[in-house]
C-alpha positions as CSV (number, residue, x, y, z in Angstrom):
1,M,15.6,1.8,13.2
2,L,14.8,5.4,12.9
3,S,14.4,7.6,16.0
4,N,13.7,11.2,17.0
5,K,17.2,11.7,18.3
6,M,19.0,10.3,14.8
7,I,16.2,12.7,13.0
8,G,17.2,15.7,15.8
9,N,20.9,14.9,14.6
10,K,20.6,15.0,11.1
11,I,18.1,18.3,10.9
12,A,20.9,20.1,13.5
13,E,23.4,19.1,11.3
14,A,22.0,20.2,8.0
15,R,21.5,23.8,9.5
16,K,24.2,24.6,10.6
17,K,26.2,23.5,7.6
18,I,23.6,26.5,5.5
19,N,24.5,28.7,8.9
20,I,20.9,29.6,9.9
21,S,19.6,29.4,13.2
22,Q,16.6,27.6,14.7
23,A,14.3,30.8,15.0
24,E,15.2,31.5,10.7
25,L,14.3,27.8,10.0
26,A,11.3,27.9,11.9
27,Q,10.2,31.1,10.4
28,R,10.6,29.8,6.6
29,L,8.6,26.4,7.9
30,F,5.9,29.2,9.4
31,I,6.1,27.0,13.0
32,S,7.6,28.3,16.5
33,S,11.8,27.7,17.3
34,Q,10.5,25.9,20.1
35,A,9.2,23.0,18.1
36,V,12.6,23.2,15.8
37,G,14.8,22.9,18.9
38,K,12.3,19.5,20.1
39,W,13.1,18.2,16.5
40,E,16.9,18.8,17.6
41,R,16.6,17.1,20.7
42,G,14.4,14.3,20.0
43,E,11.5,14.9,21.7
44,S,9.5,14.9,18.7
45,M,9.1,14.8,15.1
46,P,8.3,16.4,11.9
47,D,4.9,15.2,10.2
48,I,5.1,14.3,6.6
49,T,4.8,17.4,4.3
50,T,6.9,19.5,7.0
51,F,9.9,17.0,6.1
52,N,9.2,17.6,2.6
53,R,9.3,21.5,2.8
54,L,12.5,21.1,5.4
55,A,14.6,18.9,3.0
56,E,14.6,21.8,0.1
57,I,15.4,24.4,2.9
58,L,18.0,22.7,4.1
59,G,19.3,21.4,0.7
60,V,18.9,17.5,1.1
61,D,17.6,14.5,-0.2
62,L,15.0,12.7,1.5
63,N,16.8,10.0,2.2
64,Y,18.9,11.9,4.3
65,F,16.6,11.8,7.1
66,S,16.9,7.5,6.9
67,E,19.6,5.6,8.7
68,G,22.0,3.9,6.3
69,F,21.4,5.8,3.4
70,P,24.0,8.7,1.9
71,S,22.7,12.2,1.8
72,E,22.2,13.8,-1.8
73,A,22.4,17.3,-1.6
74,T,19.6,19.2,-4.0
75,E,20.6,22.1,-5.8
76,V,19.7,24.9,-3.0
77,V,22.2,27.9,-2.4
78,P,21.7,29.1,1.2
79,G,19.7,32.7,1.4
80,N,18.0,32.1,-2.0
81,R,14.2,30.9,-1.9
82,S,13.8,27.5,-1.4
83,D,11.2,27.4,-3.9
84,E,13.1,28.4,-6.8
85,A,15.8,26.7,-8.8
86,P,19.1,29.0,-8.7
87,S,19.9,30.6,-12.2
88,G,21.2,27.9,-14.4
89,K,20.4,24.8,-12.1
90,Q,17.6,21.9,-12.7
91,E,15.7,21.6,-10.2
92,K,16.3,18.4,-8.9
93,R,12.9,16.4,-8.0
94,L,13.1,14.7,-4.3
95,S,12.1,11.2,-3.5
96,W,11.5,8.8,-0.9
97,D,13.3,5.5,-0.4
98,M,11.5,3.6,2.5
99,S,13.2,0.4,1.6
100,R,14.9,-1.3,4.8
101,G,13.2,0.9,7.3
102,S,11.0,0.0,10.6
103,W,8.3,2.7,11.1
104,G,6.0,2.7,13.7
105,D,2.7,5.2,14.0
106,A,3.5,7.7,11.1
107,D,1.6,9.7,9.1
108,F,2.5,9.2,5.9
109,S,-1.1,10.4,4.2
110,G,-1.2,12.0,1.0
111,L,2.8,10.6,0.2
112,K,3.9,10.9,-3.4
113,N,6.6,9.9,-5.4
114,L,7.9,6.6,-3.8
115,Q,9.3,5.5,-7.3
116,E,9.3,2.0,-6.3
117,K,11.2,2.6,-3.2
118,F,9.1,0.3,-0.8
119,S,10.7,-3.4,-0.1
120,S,12.5,-4.8,3.0
121,S,10.3,-2.8,5.4
122,N,8.5,-3.1,8.8
123,M,5.8,-0.7,9.4
124,Q,3.1,-1.2,12.2
125,R,-0.2,1.1,12.8
126,C,1.1,3.6,10.1
127,L,-1.2,6.0,7.8
128,F,-0.9,6.1,3.8
129,I,-4.4,7.6,3.6
130,G,-4.9,9.1,-0.3
131,A,-0.9,8.3,-0.9
132,D,0.4,7.5,-4.3
133,M,2.0,4.3,-4.3
134,S,1.3,3.4,-7.5
135,G,4.2,0.8,-9.7
136,L,5.7,-0.6,-6.4
137,H,7.6,-3.2,-6.2
138,L,7.0,-4.0,-2.2
139,K,9.3,-7.2,-1.5
140,S,9.7,-9.2,2.2
141,N,7.5,-6.2,3.7
142,N,6.0,-7.1,7.1
143,V,2.9,-4.2,7.1
144,E,0.7,-4.6,10.3
145,S,-2.1,-2.6,11.3
146,C,-1.6,0.1,8.8
147,D,-4.3,2.4,7.0
148,F,-4.2,2.3,3.2
149,S,-7.8,3.9,2.5
150,T,-8.1,5.5,-0.7
151,S,-4.6,5.0,-2.2
152,D,-3.7,4.1,-5.5
153,I,-0.9,1.1,-4.8
154,S,-2.2,0.0,-8.9
155,S,0.1,-1.7,-11.5
156,S,2.5,-2.5,-8.3
157,H,3.9,-6.0,-7.2
158,I,3.5,-7.5,-3.9
159,E,6.1,-9.9,-3.3
160,N,6.7,-12.4,-0.6
161,S,5.1,-9.9,2.2
162,H,2.8,-10.6,5.4
163,L,-0.1,-7.9,5.6
164,I,-1.9,-8.1,8.8
165,N,-5.1,-6.4,9.9
166,D,-4.5,-3.7,7.2
167,S,-6.9,-1.2,5.9
168,F,-7.4,-1.0,2.1
169,K,-11.3,0.5,1.8
170,E,-11.7,2.1,-1.6
171,C,-8.6,1.3,-2.4
172,S,-7.0,1.2,-6.2
173,L,-5.2,-2.3,-6.9
174,I,-5.9,-2.5,-10.7
175,E,-3.6,-4.9,-12.4
176,T,-1.7,-5.8,-9.2
177,E,0.1,-8.6,-8.3
178,F,0.5,-10.5,-4.8
179,S,3.1,-13.3,-5.1
180,G,4.0,-15.3,-2.7
181,S,2.3,-12.9,-0.1
182,Y,0.2,-13.6,3.6
183,C,-2.7,-11.2,3.6
184,K,-5.1,-11.9,6.9
185,G,-7.4,-9.5,8.9
186,C,-7.0,-7.2,6.0
187,D,-10.3,-4.8,5.0
188,F,-10.7,-4.4,1.1
189,S,-14.0,-3.1,1.4
190,G,-14.7,-1.0,-1.8
191,A,-11.4,-1.9,-2.8
192,D,-10.7,-2.5,-7.3
193,F,-9.1,-5.6,-8.0
194,T,-9.5,-5.0,-11.5
195,G,-7.0,-6.9,-13.7
196,A,-5.2,-7.9,-10.3
197,K,-3.5,-11.4,-9.8
198,F,-2.7,-13.3,-6.7
199,R,-0.4,-15.9,-7.2
200,S,0.6,-19.1,-4.4
201,S,-0.6,-16.8,-2.0
202,A,-2.8,-16.8,1.4
203,L,-5.8,-14.7,1.6
204,L,-7.3,-15.7,5.0
205,N,-10.3,-13.7,6.8
206,N,-10.3,-10.4,4.8
207,T,-13.0,-8.1,4.4
208,M,-13.7,-8.1,0.4
209,T,-17.5,-6.1,0.9
210,D,-18.5,-5.0,-2.3
211,T,-15.1,-5.3,-3.7
212,V,-14.5,-4.8,-7.7
213,L,-13.5,-7.6,-9.1
214,D,-13.4,-7.8,-13.0
215,R,-10.5,-10.2,-14.6
216,T,-9.1,-10.9,-11.4
217,A,-7.1,-13.9,-11.2
218,F,-6.5,-16.3,-8.0
219,I,-3.9,-19.2,-8.9
220,A,-2.6,-21.4,-6.2
221,T,-3.8,-19.3,-3.7
222,Q,-5.2,-20.9,-0.2
223,I,-8.8,-18.7,-0.1
224,S,-10.2,-19.1,3.8
225,D,-13.0,-17.3,6.0
226,I,-14.1,-15.1,3.3
227,V,-17.4,-13.6,1.8
228,F,-17.4,-12.7,-2.0
229,N,-20.5,-10.4,-3.2
230,G,-21.3,-8.2,-5.7
231,I,-20.1,-9.0,-9.6
232,L,-17.4,-11.1,-10.4
233,K,-16.6,-10.8,-14.1
234,D,-14.4,-12.8,-16.5
235,C,-12.2,-14.1,-12.9
236,Y,-10.0,-17.3,-12.8
237,F,-10.0,-19.4,-9.6
238,E,-7.4,-22.2,-10.9
239,N,-6.2,-25.0,-7.8
240,C,-7.2,-22.7,-4.8
241,A,-7.4,-24.2,-1.3
242,F,-11.0,-23.0,-0.3
243,S,-12.1,-23.4,3.3
244,K,-15.1,-21.7,4.6
245,V,-15.5,-19.3,1.6
246,T,-19.3,-18.2,0.6
247,F,-20.7,-16.4,-2.3
248,Q,-23.5,-14.5,-1.0
249,H,-25.6,-12.6,-3.3
250,A,-22.9,-12.5,-5.8
251,M,-23.4,-12.6,-9.8
252,L,-20.5,-14.6,-11.6
253,T,-20.0,-14.3,-15.0
254,N,-17.5,-16.2,-17.5
255,T,-15.9,-17.3,-14.7
256,F,-13.3,-20.1,-14.4
257,F,-13.3,-22.6,-11.5
258,K,-10.6,-25.6,-11.6
259,G,-10.0,-27.6,-8.6
260,K,-10.0,-30.1,-6.3
261,S,-11.8,-28.0,-3.1
262,L,-14.4,-26.8,-4.7
263,K,-17.0,-29.1,-2.7
264,K,-15.7,-26.6,0.2
265,I,-17.5,-23.2,-1.1
266,Q,-20.6,-22.1,0.2
267,F,-23.5,-20.5,-2.6
268,I,-25.9,-17.9,-1.5
269,D,-28.5,-16.7,-3.3
270,C,-26.0,-16.0,-6.3
271,K,-26.5,-15.8,-10.0
272,A,-24.0,-17.5,-12.5
273,D,-24.6,-17.7,-16.8
274,S,-24.1,-21.1,-17.8
275,L,-20.1,-21.2,-18.8
276,T,-19.6,-20.4,-15.2
277,Y,-22.2,-23.3,-14.2
278,A,-20.4,-25.7,-16.3
279,F,-16.9,-25.0,-14.4
280,L,-18.7,-25.2,-11.0
281,K,-20.9,-28.3,-11.7
282,N,-17.7,-30.3,-13.5
283,G,-15.6,-29.7,-9.9
284,K,-18.5,-31.1,-8.0
285,A,-19.5,-27.8,-6.4
286,D,-22.9,-27.4,-4.4
287,L,-25.4,-26.0,-6.9
288,S,-28.0,-25.3,-4.6
289,G,-27.4,-22.0,-4.1
290,I,-27.5,-20.5,-7.7
291,T,-30.0,-19.9,-10.0
292,L,-28.7,-19.9,-13.8
293,L,-28.9,-17.0,-15.5
294,T,-31.2,-17.1,-18.8
295,P,-29.9,-15.6,-22.1
């Protein structure tokens, strides 16, 4: 568990190591020396943008601020401008490792360069608005009441994780795979699930308004208390457990359905092409709310 006190001790230790005062550090950060003092006493914590700048000035890797992770110094020479790489030295790219952490009420909006290090973490009420989180492997995470609105989470793998009451509004989830994961009470309004895959997962009481479902696959997944609308194209529902699932004002084309619980799906004012219609009819779905599209 990260704490203000632990962060403060690390800031003070690194500051003293490069022999600068609180006032000098504050001047380089364009903040008051009182703010630095509060950090070091554990009364407050820097925000996400300041952490990046702070790491550069103190000559430490961002992992230095995470409990249980060793520090790796960057090539910064005290007295040099922190935005200039020393002569003959290759500038080190800073990176975050948020694995095995416990985070609460933190603002990571705009965060970039996570580089797949985000597993086995517990996060509650954190903000990741507009963050670049593409290509991540999120394994065994507990994420509750967090806001990922407008973030890029494409080409990621969300494995054996619990997502509870989170907001993914307008997120890019293109080519992202959910496996063995539990999603309940999340808001996926306007999210793009193009090429995404849900396998052996649970989708319970999530908002899917105006989501993009194109080549999206749902395999052996529990789907409950959800309304799908808009266009579903080239999608795939195989051996899913449906309960209180409604397709309303939806157009379904080239979408595959296979399973024993299709009778539990309700269709309201929907349209479907002949292939999708045939799949649903074969599964004994109630087709009364579907109009067959004409060629």
